[in-house]
N, CA, C and O atoms as CSV, one atom per row, in Angstrom:
chain,resi,resn,atom,element,x,y,z
A,1,MET,N,N,124.703,118.498,105.418
A,1,MET,CA,C,124.982,117.671,106.574
A,1,MET,C,C,123.642,117.304,107.223
A,1,MET,O,O,122.734,118.130,107.302
A,2,PHE,N,N,123.535,116.072,107.677
A,2,PHE,CA,C,122.348,115.643,108.407
A,2,PHE,C,C,122.725,114.474,109.309
A,2,PHE,O,O,123.752,113.828,109.105
A,3,VAL,N,N,121.893,114.210,110.299
A,3,VAL,CA,C,122.104,113.065,111.184
A,3,VAL,C,C,121.645,111.826,110.420
A,3,VAL,O,O,120.475,111.718,110.053
A,4,GLN,N,N,122.557,110.902,110.183
A,4,GLN,CA,C,122.243,109.707,109.414
A,4,GLN,C,C,121.551,108.645,110.262
A,4,GLN,O,O,120.517,108.108,109.865
A,5,LEU,N,N,122.124,108.338,111.439
A,5,LEU,CA,C,121.598,107.289,112.306
A,5,LEU,C,C,121.614,107.733,113.757
A,5,LEU,O,O,122.452,108.533,114.173
A,6,VAL,N,N,120.672,107.198,114.516
A,6,VAL,CA,C,120.643,107.328,115.964
A,6,VAL,C,C,120.493,105.914,116.508
A,6,VAL,O,O,119.642,105.156,116.041
A,7,THR,N,N,121.304,105.556,117.482
A,7,THR,CA,C,121.253,104.207,118.044
A,7,THR,C,C,120.159,104.092,119.092
A,7,THR,O,O,120.017,104.958,119.955
A,8,VAL,N,N,119.391,103.019,119.010
A,8,VAL,CA,C,118.436,102.643,120.045
A,8,VAL,C,C,118.876,101.271,120.536
A,8,VAL,O,O,118.883,100.304,119.774
A,9,VAL,N,N,119.241,101.190,121.808
A,9,VAL,CA,C,119.669,99.919,122.392
A,9,VAL,C,C,118.420,99.118,122.745
A,9,VAL,O,O,117.525,99.606,123.435
A,10,VAL,N,N,118.379,97.872,122.256
A,10,VAL,CA,C,117.213,97.001,122.436
A,10,VAL,C,C,117.653,95.671,123.041
A,10,VAL,O,O,118.836,95.329,123.022
A,11,GLU,N,N,116.696,94.931,123.573
A,11,GLU,CA,C,117.010,93.623,124.144
A,11,GLU,C,C,117.343,92.597,123.067
A,11,GLU,O,O,118.254,91.787,123.231
A,12,ASP,N,N,116.594,92.638,121.958
A,12,ASP,CA,C,116.835,91.676,120.881
A,12,ASP,C,C,116.389,92.290,119.558
A,12,ASP,O,O,115.512,93.154,119.526
A,13,TYR,N,N,116.994,91.841,118.482
A,13,TYR,CA,C,116.752,92.432,117.167
A,13,TYR,C,C,115.337,92.203,116.637
A,13,TYR,O,O,114.639,93.157,116.291
A,14,ASP,N,N,114.918,90.944,116.573
A,14,ASP,CA,C,113.682,90.631,115.862
A,14,ASP,C,C,112.433,91.285,116.453
A,14,ASP,O,O,111.637,91.830,115.689
A,15,PRO,N,N,112.217,91.260,117.776
A,15,PRO,CA,C,111.057,91.970,118.301
A,15,PRO,C,C,111.122,93.480,118.036
A,15,PRO,O,O,110.091,94.118,117.824
A,16,ALA,N,N,112.326,94.044,118.048
A,16,ALA,CA,C,112.474,95.474,117.771
A,16,ALA,C,C,112.146,95.771,116.312
A,16,ALA,O,O,111.462,96.750,116.015
A,17,ILE,N,N,112.632,94.932,115.402
A,17,ILE,CA,C,112.288,95.095,113.983
A,17,ILE,C,C,110.778,95.031,113.801
A,17,ILE,O,O,110.196,95.871,113.114
A,18,GLU,N,N,110.146,94.040,114.412
A,18,GLU,CA,C,108.697,93.888,114.283
A,18,GLU,C,C,107.969,95.128,114.801
A,18,GLU,O,O,107.002,95.573,114.182
A,19,PHE,N,N,108.418,95.693,115.926
A,19,PHE,CA,C,107.763,96.884,116.467
A,19,PHE,C,C,107.884,98.051,115.501
A,19,PHE,O,O,106.885,98.669,115.133
A,20,PHE,N,N,109.104,98.348,115.094
A,20,PHE,CA,C,109.299,99.532,114.257
A,20,PHE,C,C,108.736,99.349,112.846
A,20,PHE,O,O,108.183,100.292,112.280
A,21,ARG,N,N,108.868,98.162,112.278
A,21,ARG,CA,C,108.379,97.923,110.914
A,21,ARG,C,C,106.876,97.671,110.891
A,21,ARG,O,O,106.143,98.333,110.156
A,22,ASP,N,N,106.418,96.714,111.696
A,22,ASP,CA,C,105.039,96.254,111.588
A,22,ASP,C,C,104.049,97.120,112.348
A,22,ASP,O,O,102.885,97.208,111.956
A,23,ILE,N,N,104.481,97.757,113.422
A,23,ILE,CA,C,103.558,98.584,114.208
A,23,ILE,C,C,103.694,100.059,113.848
A,23,ILE,O,O,102.697,100.710,113.537
A,24,LEU,N,N,104.911,100.596,113.885
A,24,LEU,CA,C,105.075,102.012,113.556
A,24,LEU,C,C,105.043,102.274,112.054
A,24,LEU,O,O,104.732,103.387,111.629
A,25,GLY,N,N,105.361,101.265,111.245
A,25,GLY,CA,C,105.325,101.442,109.799
A,25,GLY,C,C,106.632,101.913,109.192
A,25,GLY,O,O,106.650,102.417,108.069
A,26,PHE,N,N,107.737,101.752,109.932
A,26,PHE,CA,C,109.052,102.103,109.388
A,26,PHE,C,C,109.444,101.068,108.337
A,26,PHE,O,O,108.874,99.978,108.283
A,27,GLU,N,N,110.416,101.417,107.507
A,27,GLU,CA,C,110.954,100.450,106.566
A,27,GLU,C,C,112.230,99.846,107.147
A,27,GLU,O,O,113.003,100.529,107.820
A,28,LEU,N,N,112.438,98.570,106.881
A,28,LEU,CA,C,113.683,97.904,107.260
A,28,LEU,C,C,114.680,98.198,106.155
A,28,LEU,O,O,114.550,97.692,105.041
A,29,VAL,N,N,115.674,99.014,106.464
A,29,VAL,CA,C,116.647,99.460,105.473
A,29,VAL,C,C,117.775,98.448,105.321
A,29,VAL,O,O,118.246,98.186,104.214
A,30,GLU,N,N,118.201,97.882,106.446
A,30,GLU,CA,C,119.312,96.926,106.391
A,30,GLU,C,C,119.241,95.986,107.585
A,30,GLU,O,O,118.882,96.387,108.692
A,31,ASP,N,N,119.589,94.736,107.339
A,31,ASP,CA,C,119.729,93.721,108.384
A,31,ASP,C,C,120.846,92.798,107.914
A,31,ASP,O,O,120.608,91.819,107.206
A,32,SER,N,N,122.071,93.128,108.324
A,32,SER,CA,C,123.254,92.424,107.832
A,32,SER,C,C,124.060,91.847,108.984
A,32,SER,O,O,124.081,92.416,110.075
A,33,PRO,N,N,124.729,90.711,108.744
A,33,PRO,CA,C,125.622,90.174,109.761
A,33,PRO,C,C,126.801,91.122,109.980
A,33,PRO,O,O,127.283,91.770,109.051
A,34,ALA,N,N,127.243,91.182,111.212
A,34,ALA,CA,C,128.398,92.015,111.571
A,34,ALA,C,C,129.100,91.340,112.739
A,34,ALA,O,O,128.673,90.279,113.196
A,35,THR,N,N,130.169,91.947,113.220
A,35,THR,CA,C,130.870,91.423,114.392
A,35,THR,C,C,131.158,92.554,115.363
A,35,THR,O,O,131.300,93.714,114.976
A,36,THR,N,N,131.239,92.186,116.632
A,36,THR,CA,C,131.614,93.147,117.663
A,36,THR,C,C,133.106,93.450,117.524
A,36,THR,O,O,133.800,92.800,116.743
A,37,ASN,N,N,133.600,94.427,118.272
A,37,ASN,CA,C,135.021,94.776,118.218
A,37,ASN,C,C,135.922,93.602,118.584
A,37,ASN,O,O,137.064,93.523,118.132
A,38,ASP,N,N,135.398,92.686,119.411
A,38,ASP,CA,C,136.216,91.526,119.782
A,38,ASP,C,C,135.855,90.271,118.984
A,38,ASP,O,O,136.225,89.162,119.369
A,39,GLY,N,N,135.126,90.447,117.860
A,39,GLY,CA,C,134.907,89.352,116.923
A,39,GLY,C,C,133.666,88.507,117.116
A,39,GLY,O,O,133.474,87.538,116.382
A,40,ARG,N,N,132.814,88.836,118.076
A,40,ARG,CA,C,131.586,88.056,118.270
A,40,ARG,C,C,130.527,88.487,117.262
A,40,ARG,O,O,130.522,89.641,116.834
A,41,PRO,N,N,129.629,87.579,116.875
A,41,PRO,CA,C,128.608,87.929,115.875
A,41,PRO,C,C,127.555,88.886,116.439
A,41,PRO,O,O,127.160,88.798,117.602
A,42,LYS,N,N,127.124,89.786,115.589
A,42,LYS,CA,C,126.004,90.672,115.873
A,42,LYS,C,C,125.363,90.995,114.533
A,42,LYS,O,O,125.753,90.439,113.507
A,43,ARG,N,N,124.388,91.886,114.536
A,43,ARG,CA,C,123.733,92.303,113.297
A,43,ARG,C,C,123.758,93.821,113.198
A,43,ARG,O,O,123.753,94.522,114.210
A,44,TRP,N,N,123.786,94.316,111.972
A,44,TRP,CA,C,123.675,95.743,111.679
A,44,TRP,C,C,122.254,95.937,111.169
A,44,TRP,O,O,121.941,95.605,110.026
A,45,VAL,N,N,121.391,96.484,112.040
A,45,VAL,CA,C,119.968,96.594,111.727
A,45,VAL,C,C,119.575,98.066,111.729
A,45,VAL,O,O,119.728,98.763,112.732
A,46,VAL,N,N,119.063,98.530,110.581
A,46,VAL,CA,C,118.651,99.924,110.439
A,46,VAL,C,C,117.199,99.971,109.977
A,46,VAL,O,O,116.822,99.309,109.010
A,47,VAL,N,N,116.391,100.760,110.679
A,47,VAL,CA,C,115.012,101.044,110.280
A,47,VAL,C,C,114.878,102.555,110.125
A,47,VAL,O,O,115.639,103.329,110.707
A,48,ARG,N,N,113.889,102.956,109.323
A,48,ARG,CA,C,113.726,104.384,109.075
A,48,ARG,C,C,112.273,104.642,108.689
A,48,ARG,O,O,111.663,103.839,107.983
A,49,PRO,N,N,111.717,105.763,109.152
A,49,PRO,CA,C,110.370,106.105,108.673
A,49,PRO,C,C,110.389,106.220,107.150
A,49,PRO,O,O,111.362,106.707,106.574
A,50,THR,N,N,109.333,105.780,106.510
A,50,THR,CA,C,109.232,105.896,105.066
A,50,THR,C,C,109.428,107.356,104.668
A,50,THR,O,O,108.821,108.251,105.257
A,51,ASP,N,N,110.263,107.592,103.686
A,51,ASP,CA,C,110.601,108.934,103.196
A,51,ASP,C,C,111.419,109.750,104.201
A,51,ASP,O,O,111.622,110.947,103.994
A,52,GLY,N,N,111.888,109.130,105.277
A,52,GLY,CA,C,112.713,109.838,106.259
A,52,GLY,C,C,114.177,109.794,105.870
A,52,GLY,O,O,114.599,108.934,105.096
A,53,GLN,N,N,114.948,110.722,106.410
A,53,GLN,CA,C,116.396,110.739,106.164
A,53,GLN,C,C,117.144,110.042,107.283
A,53,GLN,O,O,118.064,109.266,107.024
A,54,THR,N,N,116.764,110.305,108.515
A,54,THR,CA,C,117.475,109.755,109.665
A,54,THR,C,C,116.919,108.380,110.006
A,54,THR,O,O,115.706,108.197,110.106
A,55,GLY,N,N,117.822,107.412,110.185
A,55,GLY,CA,C,117.422,106.066,110.544
A,55,GLY,C,C,117.776,105.749,111.981
A,55,GLY,O,O,118.512,106.484,112.637
A,56,LEU,N,N,117.235,104.639,112.455
A,56,LEU,CA,C,117.566,104.121,113.778
A,56,LEU,C,C,118.412,102.875,113.607
A,56,LEU,O,O,118.034,101.953,112.883
A,57,LEU,N,N,119.553,102.848,114.272
A,57,LEU,CA,C,120.367,101.648,114.346
A,57,LEU,C,C,119.877,100.886,115.573
A,57,LEU,O,O,120.053,101.347,116.701
A,58,LEU,N,N,119.269,99.733,115.361
A,58,LEU,CA,C,118.786,98.916,116.469
A,58,LEU,C,C,119.944,98.044,116.933
A,58,LEU,O,O,120.341,97.105,116.244
A,59,ALA,N,N,120.477,98.360,118.094
A,59,ALA,CA,C,121.670,97.688,118.610
A,59,ALA,C,C,121.293,96.815,119.807
A,59,ALA,O,O,120.808,97.316,120.821
A,60,ARG,N,N,121.516,95.514,119.682
A,60,ARG,CA,C,121.232,94.601,120.798
A,60,ARG,C,C,122.209,94.879,121.929
A,60,ARG,O,O,123.418,94.980,121.720
A,61,ALA,N,N,121.662,95.001,123.125
A,61,ALA,CA,C,122.491,95.249,124.309
A,61,ALA,C,C,123.521,94.143,124.460
A,61,ALA,O,O,123.216,92.962,124.297
A,62,ASP,N,N,124.745,94.546,124.774
A,62,ASP,CA,C,125.860,93.614,124.927
A,62,ASP,C,C,126.495,93.878,126.291
A,62,ASP,O,O,127.301,94.796,126.443
A,63,GLY,N,N,126.129,93.078,127.263
A,63,GLY,CA,C,126.696,93.220,128.599
A,63,GLY,C,C,125.787,93.989,129.536
A,63,GLY,O,O,124.813,94.606,129.104
A,64,PRO,N,N,126.110,93.951,130.833
A,64,PRO,CA,C,125.254,94.547,131.860
A,64,PRO,C,C,125.058,96.062,131.720
A,64,PRO,O,O,123.955,96.563,131.943
A,65,GLU,N,N,126.100,96.781,131.361
A,65,GLU,CA,C,125.974,98.240,131.244
A,65,GLU,C,C,124.995,98.614,130.136
A,65,GLU,O,O,124.144,99.483,130.328
A,66,GLN,N,N,125.109,97.972,128.990
A,66,GLN,CA,C,124.193,98.266,127.894
A,66,GLN,C,C,122.786,97.757,128.199
A,66,GLN,O,O,121.804,98.412,127.850
A,67,SER,N,N,122.681,96.613,128.835
A,67,SER,CA,C,121.361,96.096,129.205
A,67,SER,C,C,120.639,97.061,130.139
A,67,SER,O,O,119.423,97.230,130.045
A,68,ALA,N,N,121.385,97.688,131.034
A,68,ALA,CA,C,120.783,98.665,131.956
A,68,ALA,C,C,120.282,99.908,131.218
A,68,ALA,O,O,119.401,100.607,131.720
A,69,ALA,N,N,120.829,100.191,130.037
A,69,ALA,CA,C,120.426,101.374,129.265
A,69,ALA,C,C,119.167,101.144,128.435
A,69,ALA,O,O,118.556,102.104,127.965
A,70,VAL,N,N,118.771,99.881,128.248
A,70,VAL,CA,C,117.581,99.604,127.437
A,70,VAL,C,C,116.380,100.311,128.066
A,70,VAL,O,O,116.035,100.068,129.223
A,71,GLY,N,N,115.756,101.181,127.291
A,71,GLY,CA,C,114.587,101.917,127.755
A,71,GLY,C,C,114.904,103.158,128.562
A,71,GLY,O,O,113.995,103.900,128.934
A,72,HIS,N,N,116.171,103.397,128.837
A,72,HIS,CA,C,116.565,104.537,129.675
A,72,HIS,C,C,117.653,105.372,129.011
A,72,HIS,O,O,118.454,106.012,129.692
A,73,GLN,N,N,117.678,105.364,127.700
A,73,GLN,CA,C,118.749,106.050,126.982
A,73,GLN,C,C,118.794,107.546,127.239
A,73,GLN,O,O,119.856,108.160,127.138
A,74,VAL,N,N,117.668,108.133,127.565
A,74,VAL,CA,C,117.646,109.580,127.821
A,74,VAL,C,C,117.065,109.876,129.210
A,74,VAL,O,O,116.375,110.873,129.421
A,75,ALA,N,N,117.372,108.973,130.144
A,75,ALA,CA,C,117.042,109.165,131.565
A,75,ALA,C,C,115.557,109.427,131.815
A,75,ALA,O,O,115.205,110.252,132.658
A,76,GLY,N,N,114.691,108.728,131.087
A,76,GLY,CA,C,113.254,108.838,131.318
A,76,GLY,C,C,112.573,109.988,130.600
A,76,GLY,O,O,111.351,110.114,130.671
A,77,ARG,N,N,113.320,110.816,129.922
A,77,ARG,CA,C,112.740,111.932,129.163
A,77,ARG,C,C,112.291,111.440,127.796
A,77,ARG,O,O,112.666,110.351,127.363
A,78,VAL,N,N,111.488,112.251,127.124
A,78,VAL,CA,C,111.195,111.979,125.716
A,78,VAL,C,C,112.482,112.228,124.956
A,78,VAL,O,O,113.070,113.305,125.056
A,79,GLY,N,N,112.917,111.245,124.203
A,79,GLY,CA,C,114.176,111.389,123.485
A,79,GLY,C,C,114.042,111.290,121.984
A,79,GLY,O,O,115.000,111.535,121.250
A,80,PHE,N,N,112.845,110.926,121.522
A,80,PHE,CA,C,112.628,110.716,120.097
A,80,PHE,C,C,111.311,111.381,119.719
A,80,PHE,O,O,110.366,111.403,120.508
A,81,PHE,N,N,111.255,111.920,118.511
A,81,PHE,CA,C,110.101,112.701,118.073
A,81,PHE,C,C,109.690,112.222,116.692
A,81,PHE,O,O,110.459,112.324,115.735
A,82,LEU,N,N,108.480,111.703,116.594
A,82,LEU,CA,C,107.966,111.165,115.343
A,82,LEU,C,C,106.847,112.079,114.854
A,82,LEU,O,O,105.754,112.105,115.421
A,83,GLU,N,N,107.138,112.826,113.794
A,83,GLU,CA,C,106.161,113.770,113.248
A,83,GLU,C,C,105.183,113.029,112.347
A,83,GLU,O,O,105.581,112.241,111.489
A,84,VAL,N,N,103.895,113.297,112.557
A,84,VAL,CA,C,102.831,112.687,111.757
A,84,VAL,C,C,101.855,113.779,111.327
A,84,VAL,O,O,101.839,114.872,111.894
A,85,ASP,N,N,101.042,113.467,110.317
A,85,ASP,CA,C,100.071,114.441,109.824
A,85,ASP,C,C,98.908,114.638,110.791
A,85,ASP,O,O,98.371,115.741,110.895
A,86,ASP,N,N,98.509,113.566,111.508
A,86,ASP,CA,C,97.335,113.637,112.382
A,86,ASP,C,C,97.589,112.789,113.636
A,86,ASP,O,O,97.457,111.565,113.612
A,87,VAL,N,N,97.948,113.456,114.708
A,87,VAL,CA,C,98.250,112.757,115.966
A,87,VAL,C,C,97.085,111.894,116.421
A,87,VAL,O,O,97.284,110.749,116.827
A,88,ASP,N,N,95.872,112.428,116.359
A,88,ASP,CA,C,94.715,111.683,116.871
A,88,ASP,C,C,94.487,110.393,116.086
A,88,ASP,O,O,94.195,109.352,116.675
A,89,GLN,N,N,94.616,110.455,114.785
A,89,GLN,CA,C,94.443,109.272,113.947
A,89,GLN,C,C,95.540,108.241,114.247
A,89,GLN,O,O,95.243,107.057,114.404
A,90,GLU,N,N,96.790,108.675,114.328
A,90,GLU,CA,C,97.897,107.754,114.631
A,90,GLU,C,C,97.785,107.189,116.036
A,90,GLU,O,O,98.094,106.020,116.265
A,91,TYR,N,N,97.347,108.013,116.977
A,91,TYR,CA,C,97.138,107.549,118.351
A,91,TYR,C,C,96.148,106.380,118.361
A,91,TYR,O,O,96.403,105.356,118.996
A,92,LEU,N,N,95.033,106.531,117.667
A,92,LEU,CA,C,94.031,105.460,117.628
A,92,LEU,C,C,94.581,104.213,116.946
A,92,LEU,O,O,94.342,103.095,117.403
A,93,ARG,N,N,95.318,104.404,115.855
A,93,ARG,CA,C,95.905,103.273,115.144
A,93,ARG,C,C,96.904,102.517,116.018
A,93,ARG,O,O,96.891,101.288,116.069
A,94,LEU,N,N,97.761,103.260,116.699
A,94,LEU,CA,C,98.787,102.621,117.539
A,94,LEU,C,C,98.194,102.005,118.800
A,94,LEU,O,O,98.648,100.949,119.240
A,95,ARG,N,N,97.191,102.644,119.386
A,95,ARG,CA,C,96.514,102.047,120.551
A,95,ARG,C,C,95.895,100.709,120.183
A,95,ARG,O,O,95.929,99.765,120.973
A,96,ALA,N,N,95.327,100.628,118.981
A,96,ALA,CA,C,94.724,99.378,118.511
A,96,ALA,C,C,95.786,98.282,118.347
A,96,ALA,O,O,95.456,97.096,118.331
A,97,GLN,N,N,97.057,98.678,118.224
A,97,GLN,CA,C,98.169,97.726,118.111
A,97,GLN,C,C,98.824,97.493,119.474
A,97,GLN,O,O,99.894,96.889,119.554
A,98,ASN,N,N,98.187,97.968,120.541
A,98,ASN,CA,C,98.654,97.791,121.929
A,98,ASN,C,C,99.927,98.554,122.254
A,98,ASN,O,O,100.679,98.145,123.139
A,99,VAL,N,N,100.183,99.659,121.555
A,99,VAL,CA,C,101.304,100.528,121.917
A,99,VAL,C,C,100.928,101.244,123.210
A,99,VAL,O,O,99.809,101.736,123.355
A,100,GLU,N,N,101.869,101.298,124.146
A,100,GLU,CA,C,101.620,101.941,125.438
A,100,GLU,C,C,101.813,103.448,125.328
A,100,GLU,O,O,102.894,103.925,124.985
A,101,PHE,N,N,100.754,104.185,125.624
A,101,PHE,CA,C,100.827,105.644,125.667
A,101,PHE,C,C,100.868,106.093,127.121
A,101,PHE,O,O,100.105,105.603,127.954
A,102,VAL,N,N,101.758,107.024,127.417
A,102,VAL,CA,C,101.866,107.570,128.774
A,102,VAL,C,C,101.255,108.962,128.854
A,102,VAL,O,O,100.993,109.465,129.947
A,103,VAL,N,N,101.029,109.585,127.709
A,103,VAL,CA,C,100.310,110.862,127.629
A,103,VAL,C,C,99.369,110.757,126.433
A,103,VAL,O,O,99.806,110.507,125.310
A,104,GLU,N,N,98.082,110.949,126.682
A,104,GLU,CA,C,97.101,110.930,125.602
A,104,GLU,C,C,97.204,112.220,124.802
A,104,GLU,O,O,97.794,113.190,125.277
A,105,PRO,N,N,96.635,112.251,123.587
A,105,PRO,CA,C,96.762,113.445,122.745
A,105,PRO,C,C,96.309,114.717,123.462
A,105,PRO,O,O,95.273,114.764,124.126
A,106,ARG,N,N,97.131,115.730,123.294
A,106,ARG,CA,C,96.829,117.050,123.861
A,106,ARG,C,C,97.479,118.114,123.003
A,106,ARG,O,O,98.339,117.826,122.170
A,107,THR,N,N,97.058,119.336,123.219
A,107,THR,CA,C,97.567,120.456,122.435
A,107,THR,C,C,98.452,121.330,123.308
A,107,THR,O,O,98.123,121.619,124.458
A,108,ALA,N,N,99.583,121.746,122.743
A,108,ALA,CA,C,100.532,122.641,123.398
A,108,ALA,C,C,100.929,123.701,122.376
A,108,ALA,O,O,100.587,123.581,121.200
A,109,PRO,N,N,101.642,124.730,122.806
A,109,PRO,CA,C,102.045,125.760,121.834
A,109,PRO,C,C,102.839,125.218,120.643
A,109,PRO,O,O,102.751,125.765,119.544
A,110,HIS,N,N,103.611,124.154,120.852
A,110,HIS,CA,C,104.423,123.607,119.757
A,110,HIS,C,C,103.659,122.669,118.836
A,110,HIS,O,O,104.176,122.276,117.791
A,111,GLY,N,N,102.425,122.302,119.211
A,111,GLY,CA,C,101.618,121.447,118.357
A,111,GLY,C,C,100.775,120.473,119.146
A,111,GLY,O,O,100.660,120.592,120.366
A,112,ARG,N,N,100.191,119.518,118.467
A,112,ARG,CA,C,99.398,118.477,119.110
A,112,ARG,C,C,100.292,117.243,119.231
A,112,ARG,O,O,100.985,116.876,118.283
A,113,TYR,N,N,100.271,116.603,120.408
A,113,TYR,CA,C,101.189,115.493,120.640
A,113,TYR,C,C,100.601,114.479,121.600
A,113,TYR,O,O,99.629,114.751,122.304
A,114,ALA,N,N,101.208,113.312,121.612
A,114,ALA,CA,C,100.953,112.258,122.586
A,114,ALA,C,C,102.308,111.602,122.830
A,114,ALA,O,O,103.210,111.715,122.000
A,115,VAL,N,N,102.456,110.922,123.957
A,115,VAL,CA,C,103.736,110.293,124.283
A,115,VAL,C,C,103.524,108.790,124.424
A,115,VAL,O,O,102.651,108.336,125.164
A,116,PHE,N,N,104.342,108.027,123.697
A,116,PHE,CA,C,104.276,106.572,123.783
A,116,PHE,C,C,105.647,106.005,124.099
A,116,PHE,O,O,106.665,106.690,123.997
A,117,ARG,N,N,105.650,104.729,124.487
A,117,ARG,CA,C,106.897,104.002,124.732
A,117,ARG,C,C,107.140,103.033,123.580
A,117,ARG,O,O,106.216,102.376,123.100
A,118,ASP,N,N,108.399,102.955,123.143
A,118,ASP,CA,C,108.748,101.966,122.128
A,118,ASP,C,C,108.933,100.605,122.785
A,118,ASP,O,O,108.719,100.468,123.990
A,119,ILE,N,N,109.321,99.614,122.024
A,119,ILE,CA,C,109.459,98.248,122.540
A,119,ILE,C,C,110.498,98.157,123.653
A,119,ILE,O,O,110.414,97.275,124.507
A,120,ALA,N,N,111.474,99.058,123.651
A,120,ALA,CA,C,112.509,99.047,124.683
A,120,ALA,C,C,112.086,99.831,125.925
A,120,ALA,O,O,112.699,99.691,126.983
A,121,GLY,N,N,111.044,100.652,125.803
A,121,GLY,CA,C,110.599,101.470,126.931
A,121,GLY,C,C,110.957,102.935,126.809
A,121,GLY,O,O,110.616,103.725,127.690
A,122,ASN,N,N,111.642,103.323,125.729
A,122,ASN,CA,C,111.982,104.737,125.516
A,122,ASN,C,C,110.730,105.535,125.202
A,122,ASN,O,O,109.803,105.028,124.571
A,123,ARG,N,N,110.707,106.785,125.643
A,123,ARG,CA,C,109.564,107.666,125.388
A,123,ARG,C,C,109.742,108.414,124.067
A,123,ARG,O,O,110.819,108.918,123.750
A,124,TRP,N,N,108.659,108.466,123.321
A,124,TRP,CA,C,108.598,109.156,122.025
A,124,TRP,C,C,107.448,110.147,122.034
A,124,TRP,O,O,106.372,109.852,122.555
A,125,ASP,N,N,107.672,111.325,121.459
A,125,ASP,CA,C,106.572,112.229,121.140
A,125,ASP,C,C,106.054,111.858,119.767
A,125,ASP,O,O,106.816,111.789,118.802
A,126,LEU,N,N,104.778,111.624,119.682
A,126,LEU,CA,C,104.071,111.512,118.413
A,126,LEU,C,C,103.493,112.905,118.224
A,126,LEU,O,O,102.649,113.328,119.014
A,127,ILE,N,N,103.924,113.627,117.200
A,127,ILE,CA,C,103.624,115.051,117.157
A,127,ILE,C,C,103.191,115.537,115.777
A,127,ILE,O,O,103.716,115.119,114.745
A,128,THR,N,N,102.214,116.436,115.806
A,128,THR,CA,C,101.849,117.225,114.638
A,128,THR,C,C,102.170,118.661,115.021
A,128,THR,O,O,101.479,119.239,115.860
A,129,PRO,N,N,103.203,119.250,114.426
A,129,PRO,CA,C,103.617,120.602,114.820
A,129,PRO,C,C,102.532,121.644,114.562
A,129,PRO,O,O,101.708,121.501,113.659
A,130,ALA,N,N,102.555,122.690,115.374
A,130,ALA,CA,C,101.594,123.795,115.216
A,130,ALA,C,C,101.898,124.558,113.937
A,130,ALA,O,O,100.983,125.058,113.282
A,131,VAL,N,N,103.150,124.653,113.581
A,131,VAL,CA,C,103.560,125.360,112.370
A,131,VAL,C,C,103.898,124.311,111.324
A,131,VAL,O,O,104.749,123.450,111.545
A,132,VAL,N,N,103.233,124.391,110.197
A,132,VAL,CA,C,103.517,123.461,109.112
A,132,VAL,C,C,104.849,123.848,108.484
A,132,VAL,O,O,105.047,124.989,108.069
A,133,ARG,N,N,105.763,122.873,108.422
A,133,ARG,CA,C,107.075,123.112,107.833
A,133,ARG,C,C,107.167,122.384,106.503
A,133,ARG,O,O,106.534,121.349,106.296
A,134,VAL,N,N,107.943,122.927,105.633
A,134,VAL,CA,C,108.271,122.235,104.390
A,134,VAL,C,C,109.383,121.270,104.730
A,134,VAL,O,O,110.423,121.687,105.240
A,135,ARG,N,N,109.193,119.992,104.461
A,135,ARG,CA,C,110.218,118.999,104.785
A,135,ARG,C,C,111.522,119.343,104.094
A,135,ARG,O,O,111.559,119.728,102.925
A,136,GLY,N,N,112.592,119.188,104.865
A,136,GLY,CA,C,113.917,119.479,104.334
A,136,GLY,C,C,114.349,120.899,104.598
A,136,GLY,O,O,115.494,121.253,104.318
A,137,SER,N,N,113.450,121.737,105.138
A,137,SER,CA,C,113.858,123.108,105.482
A,137,SER,C,C,113.919,123.225,106.990
A,137,SER,O,O,113.393,122.374,107.707
A,138,SER,N,N,114.559,124.275,107.469
A,138,SER,CA,C,114.682,124.433,108.925
A,138,SER,C,C,113.875,125.589,109.424
A,138,SER,O,O,113.865,125.863,110.624
């Protein structure tokens, strides 16, 4: 059992795809036409870190309630964690792409991390864990 997808509510599909694919380096797994429950057109857009198992479903906000959630899905907390081999190297790469960081790289007991905002405004930990784990194990 594993978490297959996590939804990230975004303002629009294409800028979100560009952020996750072109800036973060995720792969675009799927971009297919779909319909809402009441028959209006939408898209089924999934991105995923290369070699990752869990993907992000990029869902365009539909209506005022969902629009209000863009960037606030976890009430201002860090809600997403992107593990990398070298936080400092990725921090420099992403800063050069104008990614907004709210916490510069620092070391904590759980590892070295920095906090950035995605295109929607959600906070992400960019993290290199203190303990090296074998991928796929817990």
